[in-house]
Backbone as CSV, one residue per row, in Angstrom:
resi,resn,N_x,N_y,N_z,CA_x,CA_y,CA_z,C_x,C_y,C_z
1,MET,0.270,32.901,-2.620,-0.389,31.427,-2.899,0.649,30.347,-3.121
2,ARG,1.868,30.767,-3.351,2.600,29.713,-3.180,2.862,28.983,-1.901
3,SER,2.566,29.895,-1.099,2.362,29.083,0.280,1.262,28.269,0.533
4,LEU,0.037,28.650,-0.266,-1.009,27.715,-0.019,-0.862,26.497,-0.852
5,ILE,-0.329,26.633,-1.838,-0.077,25.423,-3.096,0.982,24.475,-2.060
6,LEU,2.063,24.708,-1.411,2.748,24.027,-0.615,2.027,23.571,0.648
7,SER,0.996,23.974,1.392,0.722,23.799,2.338,-0.420,22.670,1.875
8,LEU,-1.163,22.978,0.968,-2.131,21.905,0.334,-1.202,20.576,0.018
9,ALA,-0.324,20.747,-0.581,0.322,19.393,-0.967,0.857,18.564,0.060
10,ILE,1.381,19.340,1.545,1.647,18.846,2.298,0.758,17.965,3.012
11,CYS,-0.653,18.618,2.872,-1.606,18.017,3.849,-2.720,17.038,3.107
12,SER,-2.242,16.965,1.790,-3.174,15.908,1.017,-2.359,14.914,0.597
13,LEU,-3.290,13.734,-0.185,-2.643,12.874,-0.735,-2.888,12.915,-2.337
14,VAL,-1.476,12.884,-2.866,-1.118,13.382,-4.368,-1.593,11.568,-4.951
15,VAL,-2.378,11.821,-5.859,-3.032,10.364,-6.753,-2.726,10.713,-8.094
16,ASP,-1.739,9.913,-8.671,-1.713,9.718,-10.085,-2.783,9.217,-10.987
17,THR,-3.155,9.944,-11.808,-4.433,9.602,-12.638,-4.658,8.692,-13.869
18,ARG,-3.018,8.397,-13.977,-2.625,7.584,-15.244,-3.132,6.203,-15.042
19,ALA,-4.082,6.123,-14.681,-4.446,4.628,-14.144,-4.423,3.518,-15.633
20,GLU,-4.150,2.535,-15.710,-3.782,1.633,-16.862,-5.417,1.025,-17.171
21,GLY,-6.246,1.352,-16.472,-7.809,1.019,-16.563,-8.340,0.723,-15.097
22,ARG,-9.611,0.161,-15.192,-10.201,0.243,-13.751,-9.594,-0.729,-13.193
23,GLY,-9.178,-0.094,-11.734,-8.198,-0.734,-11.131,-6.845,-1.128,-11.173
24,ALA,-6.378,-0.516,-11.941,-5.077,-0.626,-12.459,-4.475,0.532,-11.967
25,VAL,-2.984,0.905,-11.576,-2.557,1.877,-11.175,-1.140,2.039,-12.022
26,ALA,-0.406,3.498,-12.082,0.576,3.668,-12.639,1.667,3.808,-11.636
27,PRO,3.056,4.335,-12.014,4.042,4.284,-10.647,3.590,5.389,-9.906
28,ASP,4.067,4.927,-8.649,3.710,6.171,-7.938,2.237,6.512,-7.451
29,THR,1.707,5.563,-7.352,0.000,5.620,-7.332,-0.426,7.145,-6.679
30,ASN,0.016,6.550,-5.330,-0.389,7.380,-3.842,0.643,7.636,-3.229
31,VAL,1.016,8.713,-2.988,2.176,9.645,-2.204,1.382,10.511,-1.618
32,SER,1.831,9.946,-0.067,1.539,10.909,0.667,2.740,11.673,1.167
33,THR,2.528,13.032,1.157,3.280,13.974,1.471,3.365,14.355,3.197
34,ALA,2.316,13.861,3.592,1.998,14.619,5.160,2.527,13.341,6.184
35,THR,3.636,12.838,5.712,4.308,11.610,6.454,5.199,11.952,7.434
36,THR,5.716,11.795,8.454,6.566,11.812,9.235,7.664,11.073,9.684
37,GLY,7.814,9.563,8.704,8.563,8.780,8.828,9.237,8.128,7.938
38,ARG,9.825,7.284,7.875,10.843,6.410,6.645,9.962,6.229,5.691
39,THR,10.318,5.910,4.455,9.777,5.502,3.442,10.019,3.861,3.220
40,MET,9.615,2.727,3.609,9.924,1.413,3.457,9.837,0.883,2.246
41,ILE,10.337,-0.114,1.616,10.112,-0.913,0.232,9.538,-2.444,0.350
42,VAL,8.742,-2.410,-0.252,8.469,-4.027,-0.207,8.244,-4.463,-1.638
43,ASN,8.846,-5.473,-2.178,8.713,-5.669,-3.566,8.116,-6.601,-3.789
44,MET,7.074,-6.610,-5.155,5.918,-7.727,-5.149,6.553,-8.863,-6.072
45,ILE,6.920,-9.894,-5.834,7.540,-10.496,-7.151,7.008,-12.004,-7.292
46,GLY,6.841,-12.427,-8.683,6.572,-13.671,-9.239,7.526,-14.179,-10.011
47,ASP,8.276,-14.987,-9.548,9.319,-15.833,-10.575,9.290,-17.417,-10.138
48,THR,10.280,-17.703,-10.657,10.415,-19.401,-10.468,10.249,-19.536,-9.154
49,LYS,10.824,-18.734,-8.407,10.468,-18.992,-6.807,9.065,-19.073,-6.056
50,GLY,8.375,-18.500,-6.946,7.125,-18.247,-6.443,6.475,-16.853,-6.803
51,MET,5.160,-16.495,-5.896,4.582,-15.194,-5.704,4.884,-14.941,-4.217
52,ARG,5.537,-13.571,-4.092,5.639,-13.091,-2.880,5.741,-11.771,-2.705
53,PHE,6.123,-11.158,-1.229,6.299,-9.949,-0.941,7.898,-10.019,-0.415
54,GLU,8.581,-9.206,-0.528,10.034,-9.270,0.202,9.848,-7.996,0.588
55,PRO,10.429,-7.874,1.661,10.546,-8.475,3.054,8.982,-9.140,2.957
56,ARG,8.444,-10.186,3.681,7.464,-10.653,3.797,6.598,-10.245,4.887
57,ASN,7.710,-10.195,6.026,6.935,-9.448,7.512,7.853,-8.129,7.139
58,ILE,7.368,-7.270,7.997,8.284,-5.889,8.192,7.521,-5.257,9.280
59,THR,8.651,-4.563,10.036,7.867,-4.038,11.224,8.586,-2.282,11.029
60,ILE,7.785,-1.450,11.247,7.722,-0.083,11.233,7.131,0.540,12.116
61,ASN,7.594,2.233,12.034,6.970,2.893,13.326,5.976,3.741,12.655
62,ARG,4.839,4.241,13.650,3.999,4.759,13.289,4.533,6.119,12.672
63,GLY,3.923,6.275,11.240,4.483,7.448,10.357,5.042,7.339,9.632
64,ASP,5.492,5.618,9.624,6.247,5.369,8.390,5.017,5.160,7.251
65,VAL,6.017,4.820,6.103,5.088,4.605,4.610,5.626,3.534,4.070
66,ILE,4.822,2.511,3.529,5.371,1.273,2.913,5.032,1.726,1.461
67,ARG,6.136,1.489,0.756,5.862,1.592,-0.733,5.656,0.037,-1.570
68,PHE,4.823,-0.547,-1.971,4.490,-1.719,-2.567,5.223,-1.756,-4.079
69,VAL,6.204,-2.145,-4.625,6.487,-2.000,-5.950,6.544,-3.239,-6.610
70,ASN,5.983,-3.324,-7.706,5.507,-4.185,-8.950,7.082,-4.685,-9.396
71,VAL,7.766,-5.905,-8.924,8.733,-6.060,-9.345,8.533,-6.976,-10.831
72,SER,8.093,-8.148,-10.747,7.546,-9.107,-11.738,6.294,-9.743,-11.370
73,GLY,5.946,-10.623,-12.462,4.835,-11.531,-11.974,3.417,-10.899,-11.735
74,GLY,3.202,-9.664,-11.960,1.999,-8.720,-11.876,0.834,-9.327,-12.552
75,PRO,-0.497,-8.723,-12.361,-0.669,-8.070,-11.400,-0.774,-8.436,-10.029
76,HIS,-0.370,-7.452,-9.212,-0.226,-7.460,-7.540,-1.086,-6.524,-7.156
77,ASN,-1.234,-6.616,-5.888,-2.434,-5.624,-4.797,-1.917,-5.822,-3.687
78,VAL,-2.112,-4.837,-2.502,-2.163,-5.093,-1.702,-3.558,-5.204,-0.508
79,ALA,-3.830,-6.190,0.338,-4.897,-6.278,0.652,-4.819,-6.411,2.314
80,PHE,-6.170,-6.185,2.658,-5.785,-6.589,4.476,-7.540,-7.186,4.494
81,ASP,-7.585,-8.120,5.166,-8.796,-9.011,5.595,-9.435,-7.984,6.454
82,PRO,-10.794,-7.743,6.228,-11.392,-6.579,7.142,-11.831,-7.730,8.330
83,ALA,-12.023,-9.107,8.028,-12.418,-9.841,9.548,-10.820,-9.693,10.597
84,LYS,-9.972,-9.406,10.115,-8.933,-9.420,10.609,-8.137,-7.939,10.923
85,ILE,-9.281,-7.214,10.730,-8.517,-5.855,11.223,-9.366,-5.145,11.992
86,PRO,-9.098,-4.706,13.223,-9.775,-4.014,14.304,-10.901,-3.124,14.112
87,ALA,-11.858,-2.824,14.242,-12.927,-1.993,13.836,-12.241,-0.709,14.140
88,ALA,-11.508,-0.342,14.955,-11.013,1.326,15.115,-9.822,1.370,14.081
89,VAL,-9.323,0.556,13.285,-8.380,0.857,12.612,-8.411,0.737,11.141
90,LYS,-9.849,0.302,10.901,-10.501,0.264,9.481,-10.896,1.575,8.964
91,GLY,-11.070,2.614,9.385,-11.411,4.117,9.069,-9.884,4.449,8.594
92,PRO,-9.024,4.568,9.885,-8.107,5.273,9.281,-6.845,4.433,8.018
93,LEU,-6.957,3.130,8.288,-6.266,2.370,7.058,-6.652,2.679,5.817
94,SER,-8.125,2.601,5.948,-9.163,2.733,4.479,-8.987,4.166,4.230
95,ALA,-8.872,5.380,4.981,-8.285,6.335,4.412,-6.792,6.678,4.115
96,ALA,-6.389,5.433,3.831,-4.752,5.314,3.703,-4.662,4.788,2.349
97,MET,-5.546,4.426,2.152,-5.711,3.596,1.061,-6.633,3.751,-0.412
98,PRO,-6.100,5.012,-1.212,-6.952,5.362,-2.255,-7.073,4.290,-3.392
99,ASN,-8.284,4.499,-3.837,-8.800,3.746,-5.329,-9.066,2.293,-4.879
100,GLN,-9.465,2.115,-3.514,-9.639,0.676,-3.592,-10.512,0.060,-4.304
101,LEU,-10.502,-1.460,-4.674,-11.408,-2.130,-5.279,-12.814,-2.365,-4.750
102,SER,-12.507,-2.507,-3.362,-13.580,-3.317,-2.462,-12.785,-2.744,-0.997
103,GLU,-13.459,-3.191,-0.121,-12.980,-2.437,1.432,-11.709,-3.071,1.955
104,LEU,-10.552,-2.429,1.963,-9.294,-2.503,2.342,-8.782,-3.109,1.278
105,THR,-9.022,-3.147,0.071,-8.593,-4.078,-1.036,-7.882,-2.826,-2.237
106,GLY,-6.340,-2.528,-2.197,-5.742,-1.500,-2.968,-5.831,-1.825,-4.244
107,PRO,-5.741,-0.728,-5.365,-5.838,-1.521,-6.391,-4.849,-2.527,-7.285
108,PHE,-4.650,-2.955,-8.691,-4.177,-4.011,-9.121,-2.717,-3.129,-9.492
109,VAL,-1.593,-3.445,-9.265,-0.351,-2.868,-9.939,0.154,-3.813,-11.049
110,THR,0.055,-2.682,-12.253,0.154,-4.418,-13.168,1.434,-4.173,-14.127
111,THR,2.277,-2.779,-14.171,3.352,-2.762,-14.693,4.628,-3.185,-13.659
112,PRO,5.931,-3.449,-14.503,6.866,-3.738,-13.525,7.279,-2.167,-13.134
113,ASN,7.966,-1.959,-11.910,8.009,-0.985,-11.043,6.891,0.242,-10.991
114,ALA,5.921,-0.299,-11.421,4.702,0.847,-10.684,4.290,0.432,-9.141
115,ALA,4.019,1.381,-8.378,4.361,0.951,-7.011,2.681,1.406,-6.435
116,TYR,2.682,0.901,-4.879,1.125,1.287,-4.327,1.634,1.464,-2.626
117,THR,1.487,2.758,-2.481,1.927,3.280,-1.208,0.982,3.993,-0.454
118,ILE,1.099,3.372,0.935,0.425,3.172,1.735,0.876,4.108,3.327
119,SER,0.377,5.263,3.734,1.032,5.803,4.728,0.417,5.273,6.046
120,PHE,1.015,5.010,7.042,0.869,4.410,8.331,1.088,5.589,9.413
121,ALA,0.645,6.807,9.342,0.888,8.201,9.835,-0.147,7.598,11.199
122,ASN,-1.626,7.613,10.434,-2.456,7.689,11.623,-2.868,6.013,12.054
123,ILE,-2.202,5.085,11.926,-2.589,3.430,11.925,-1.822,3.137,13.497
124,PRO,-2.513,2.992,14.221,-2.150,2.363,15.460,-1.074,1.439,15.627
125,ALA,-0.342,1.073,16.821,0.316,0.328,16.906,-0.284,-1.235,16.939
126,GLY,0.302,-2.298,16.407,-0.540,-3.606,16.010,0.237,-4.129,15.142
127,THR,-0.417,-5.381,15.070,0.028,-6.582,13.973,-0.842,-6.572,12.709
128,TYR,-0.674,-6.116,11.554,-1.725,-6.664,10.446,-1.473,-7.172,9.239
129,PRO,-1.960,-8.289,9.431,-1.671,-9.249,8.277,-2.048,-8.736,6.615
130,TYR,-1.428,-8.664,5.562,-1.893,-8.687,4.410,-1.781,-9.691,3.596
131,LEU,-2.381,-9.414,2.005,-1.888,-10.275,1.052,-2.165,-9.628,-0.135
132,CYS,-1.722,-10.664,-1.307,-2.276,-10.176,-2.443,-3.034,-11.030,-3.156
133,THR,-4.448,-10.289,-3.520,-5.757,-10.854,-3.808,-5.667,-11.903,-5.126
134,PRO,-4.791,-11.654,-6.404,-4.821,-12.373,-6.994,-3.656,-13.796,-6.984
135,HIS,-2.945,-13.607,-5.782,-1.841,-14.620,-5.325,-2.063,-15.211,-4.171
136,VAL,-3.057,-15.004,-3.261,-2.996,-15.633,-2.071,-3.054,-17.017,-1.987
137,ALA,-3.672,-17.882,-2.982,-3.847,-18.994,-2.774,-2.080,-19.513,-3.313
138,LEU,-1.370,-18.831,-3.487,-0.264,-19.056,-3.962,0.753,-18.610,-2.776
139,GLY,0.313,-18.094,-1.958,0.917,-17.821,-0.751,1.456,-16.393,-0.327
140,MET,1.277,-15.498,-1.238,1.478,-14.512,-1.405,0.905,-13.522,-0.055
141,THR,1.313,-13.437,1.187,0.814,-13.050,2.236,2.091,-12.658,3.180
142,GLY,1.341,-11.722,3.763,2.706,-11.425,4.804,2.234,-10.554,6.288
143,VAL,2.838,-9.616,7.060,2.067,-9.247,8.245,3.251,-7.845,8.218
144,ILE,2.558,-7.036,8.532,2.964,-5.542,8.736,2.895,-5.210,10.300
145,THR,3.856,-5.062,11.238,4.048,-4.240,12.384,4.314,-3.114,12.655
146,VAL,3.075,-2.570,13.181,3.284,-1.017,13.369,3.902,-0.949,14.835
147,LYS,5.071,-0.364,15.249,5.328,-0.178,16.827,4.725,1.137,17.034
């Protein structure tokens, strides 16, 4: 039985159901335990310097995970413009993004240190622009390059 539980944990996506309301997520909202690469951190920041992702642009390997952490100035989220994502990538990317508000749009991360994690285990090599929907007009955008 223990082996079965461990196998299920490795193959599934763990979702924290302590959401703060519709479209909001608690810390470590979705952590894929089936990843094979590194976990990279991208901070979501809003302060006197502006709204931004740090780092804004990031290069990862297929299999890596990006953990987007709300540092300040939220609510923040991570979204990909469906018009800028190749059709063959939409399905795998959508599958890696639980609790979507709309197509390729992650939920709001509202509290400091809360995070939204996306696995790039099944995402092909390419360049994928992303944004924070509440702050895109303020320049909160970035690019993920998967090798």
